[in-house]
C-alpha positions in Angstrom: -8.8 -58.1 13.3 -7.4 -56.0 10.4 -4.3 -57.5 9.0 -1.8 -55.2 9.2 0.4 -57.0 6.8 -2.1 -57.5 3.9 -3.4 -54.1 4.2 0.1 -52.6 4.3 1.0 -54.4 1.4 -1.9 -53.2 -1.0 -1.1 -49.6 0.1 2.8 -50.1 -0.7 2.2 -51.6 -4.4 -0.9 -49.7 -5.1 0.1 -46.5 -7.6 -1.9 -44.1 -8.8 -1.9 -44.2 -12.8 -1.8 -40.2 -13.0 1.2 -39.9 -11.6 4.3 -40.4 -12.6 6.6 -42.2 -10.9 10.3 -42.3 -11.0 12.4 -45.1 -9.6 16.0 -43.8 -8.0 17.8 -46.2 -10.6 16.7 -44.3 -13.1 18.4 -41.1 -12.3 21.5 -42.9 -11.6 20.9 -43.3 -7.9 21.4 -45.8 -5.3 18.6 -45.3 -3.1 20.8 -46.9 -0.3 23.9 -44.5 -0.4 21.6 -41.4 -0.7 19.6 -40.1 2.6 16.1 -38.7 2.7 17.8 -35.3 4.2 20.6 -35.6 0.8 17.7 -35.6 -1.6 15.6 -33.1 0.4 18.5 -30.7 0.9 19.5 -30.8 -2.8 15.6 -30.7 -4.8 14.4 -28.0 -2.2 17.6 -25.7 -3.0 17.4 -26.2 -7.1 13.4 -25.2 -6.6 13.4 -22.4 -4.6 16.3 -21.7 -7.1 14.3 -21.9 -10.1 10.7 -20.2 -8.8 12.8 -16.9 -8.2 14.2 -17.1 -11.0 11.2 -18.6 -13.4 8.7 -15.9 -11.2 10.2 -13.2 -12.9 10.7 -14.7 -16.1 15.0 -13.8 -15.6 17.0 -16.3 -17.6 19.2 -18.2 -15.0 22.5 -17.1 -16.9 21.7 -13.6 -16.6 19.5 -13.4 -13.1 21.3 -10.3 -11.3 19.9 -8.1 -8.8 19.8 -4.3 -9.7 21.3 -2.2 -7.6 19.2 1.3 -9.4 16.9 2.7 -7.0 14.5 6.1 -8.3 15.7 9.0 -6.3 14.0 11.9 -6.1 14.7 15.8 -4.7 12.4 17.1 -2.3 12.4 20.4 -0.4 11.3 19.9 3.4 11.0 22.3 6.2 11.6 20.4 9.2 10.6 22.0 13.3 11.4 25.3 11.4 14.9 24.4 9.6 14.4 24.0 5.5 16.5 20.6 4.5 17.1 19.5 0.2 17.4 15.7 0.0 17.0 13.1 -2.5 14.8 10.5 -1.4 14.8 7.0 -2.5 11.2 7.0 -3.7 10.2 4.1 -1.9 11.0 5.6 1.9 8.7 6.7 4.0 8.2 10.2 6.0 9.6 8.3 8.7 12.0 6.3 7.3 13.7 10.4 6.2 13.2 11.5 9.3 14.5 8.7 11.5 17.1 7.9 9.2 18.0 10.4 6.8 17.7 13.8 9.7 18.2 11.6 13.3 14.6 12.4 14.5 14.1 9.1 16.5 11.8 10.5 18.1 9.4 9.6 15.7 8.7 5.9 16.8 7.6 3.1 14.4 5.1 0.8 16.3 3.1 -1.2 13.8 4.0 0.3 10.5 0.7 0.4 9.2 -1.3 3.4 10.1 -3.0 1.6 13.3 -0.8 2.9 16.7 -0.1 6.3 16.2 3.2 6.2 17.5 4.6 7.4 14.5 2.5 10.7 14.2 3.7 13.8 13.2 2.3 16.8 11.9 2.5 17.9 8.2 1.2 21.6 7.7 -0.4 21.4 11.2 -2.4 17.9 10.6 -1.6 14.9 12.1 -0.5 11.9 10.0 1.0 8.7 10.1 4.6 8.7 8.9 4.7 5.4 8.6 2.5 5.6 5.2 2.9 8.8 4.4 5.9 8.5 1.0 8.6 11.3 1.8 8.5 12.4 -1.6 4.7 13.4 -0.6 6.2 15.5 1.9 8.1 17.7 -0.6 6.9 21.4 0.2 5.7 20.7 3.2 6.2 21.9 6.9 6.6 19.3 9.7 7.0 19.3 12.6 7.9 16.1 15.4 8.4 15.9 18.8 11.6 17.1 18.8 10.0 20.7 17.6 7.7 21.0 20.8 10.0 22.5 23.4 11.9 25.5 23.1 14.8 26.9 24.8 14.8 24.1 27.1 10.8 24.9 27.9 8.6 22.3 27.9 4.7 23.0 26.0 2.2 22.5 28.5 0.8 19.4 26.7 4.6 18.5 27.6 4.5 19.5 31.4 1.3 17.8 32.0 2.2 14.5 30.5 4.9 14.2 33.3 2.7 15.6 36.4 -0.1 12.8 35.3 2.3 10.2 34.5 1.1 10.2 30.9 3.9 8.3 29.8 4.1 4.8 31.0 6.6 2.7 28.5 7.2 6.0 26.6 7.2 4.7 23.2 3.9 5.6 22.3 4.2 9.4 24.1 5.6 11.2 21.0 2.5 10.2 19.0 0.3 11.0 21.5 2.0 14.6 21.8 2.0 15.2 18.2 -1.9 14.1 18.2 -2.6 16.3 21.4 -1.0 19.1 20.0 -3.2 19.4 17.0 -6.1 19.3 18.9 -5.3 22.1 21.6 -4.1 23.9 18.2 -8.0 23.9 17.1 -9.7 23.7 20.1 -7.3 25.0 23.4 -10.1 23.9 25.9 -11.3 20.7 24.9 -13.5 18.5 27.1 -13.0 15.1 28.1 -15.1 13.5 25.8 -13.3 15.9 22.9 -9.9 14.2 23.9 -10.9 10.9 23.9 -12.6 11.6 20.2 -9.4 13.2 18.8 -6.8 10.5 20.5 -8.7 7.4 19.2 -6.2 6.9 16.6 -3.0 6.7 19.3 -2.9 3.6 21.2 -0.9 3.0 24.5 0.2 -0.6 24.7 0.2 -0.4 28.5 -3.5 1.6 28.1 -2.6 4.1 30.5 -6.1 6.2 28.6 -6.9 7.9 32.2 -3.7 9.6 32.6 -3.2 10.7 29.3 -6.9 12.3 29.0 -6.0 13.8 32.2 -2.7 15.4 31.0 -4.5 17.0 27.8 -7.1 18.5 29.6 -5.2 19.8 32.1 -2.9 21.4 29.4 -6.3 23.1 27.9 -7.1 24.7 31.1 -3.4 26.0 31.8 -3.8 27.9 28.2 -3.3 25.1 25.7 -0.2 25.7 23.3 0.3 29.2 25.4 
């Protein structure tokens, strides 16, 4: 059998010559009085603070957060209404629509151009609002899901979604409707295959794809956007 006591002594007493060891007594510390948790909390906080300052080359005494943020004034038409807005250069189009214009029908899902929930029409073309900077929309014509129905009347594609139970949880529905609207604008009577090809960038976590395709085909059969 192994001599655990002997083996343990060898491991404890053996020190790597390349490592500089600091004894508690050298720092004026009593190892019996200072708990392991106290040591880790103190050294950890110091390390984080030091890393945050040194990473940016900021002297500790002068490290302050800056409140200055670059902004730009843009002019944009949203759902037929002209707006002149001062936006932060870092804002996305989704941020501007939701937070500045209170158009919360535009949903933020993945926030990285994968799910399509935030799809809006920019100059009649579907775009992911989470990946378009607001400043890029200067001079553009934007349509969101709030701009589809007119005078309380749903569009054919909206009605078809209701009839075919297109929405499930409904979170992806605004983006689905906007992409479908763009499709019907260019192809008023699409086939099921054409619908599937056009809607590939819009994901439905409820997997209600068959109903969505049937709804868009029905909308086309009833006159597209008419």
